[in-house]
N, C-alpha and C positions, 0 to 999 in steps of 0.2 A: 747882477747880483748873482752869486753863486749860491749853492743850495747850502753851504754851511753859514753864510751870512744871513739868509733867509730863517733859518732856523735860530740863530740869535735873537734875529728882530721879533720873531714868533714868541720865544721864551721871555723876552724882555716886557713884550706887550701882556702876556699871560699873568706874568707876577705883577705888573701894572695893574693890570684889573683885579686880581686878587686882594693886592694890598688895599686898593680903593675900596672893594666890598667890605673886607674886613674892618675898616675903618667906620664905615658908613653903620655897620652893624654893632661895634662898640659904642657909637655915639648913642645909638637908640637905646642898649642897655643902661647907659649911663643915665639917660634922659629916664627911663622907667626908674632907676633907683632914686634920683633925686625927687621924681612924684612920690614914690612909695614914702620917702623919708619926709615930705612935707603932708602927706596925710597923718602920718603917726604924731607928728606934731601937732598939727588941728586937733585929732582925736584928742591927745593929753591934755590940751588947752580946754577944750570942750568939758573934761572928766575934770579938771582943777575948777572951772567954774563952778559945775554942779556940786562938787565937794564942799567948795566955800558958800554956796547958798544953802546946803543943807546944815553945814557948819553954823553958820548964822541964824538959821530957823532954830536949831537946838539950843544955840545960846541967847535967842530972845526971850525976854522976862514974861512969865506968865500973866494973864491978865489979873487984875486984884480981885474979880468976881471969882475967878476959876480957884485963886487960892484961897480965897475964904468959903468957898462950896467944899473944897476938899478939907479945909480945917474942921467945918462942922460936920462931916461924916467922918472924920477920924482917920483920913488916908494920908494926912500929910505926916 
């Protein structure tokens, strides 16, 4: 092989390694983005559940004794 052929083969190998490294790094970033997206979904789901529980507590009818006590005090 002459020098020109060796240079061409060297450049091809260098481009191949650089491409493989770039694809590997891009895959890692994609995986991190998917994990972050899943974390956001999990957090939103937990927030929705907590909000629903708080709303259910607010909508719960008051105990009869508590209502009568408030009526007796004149707070109702």
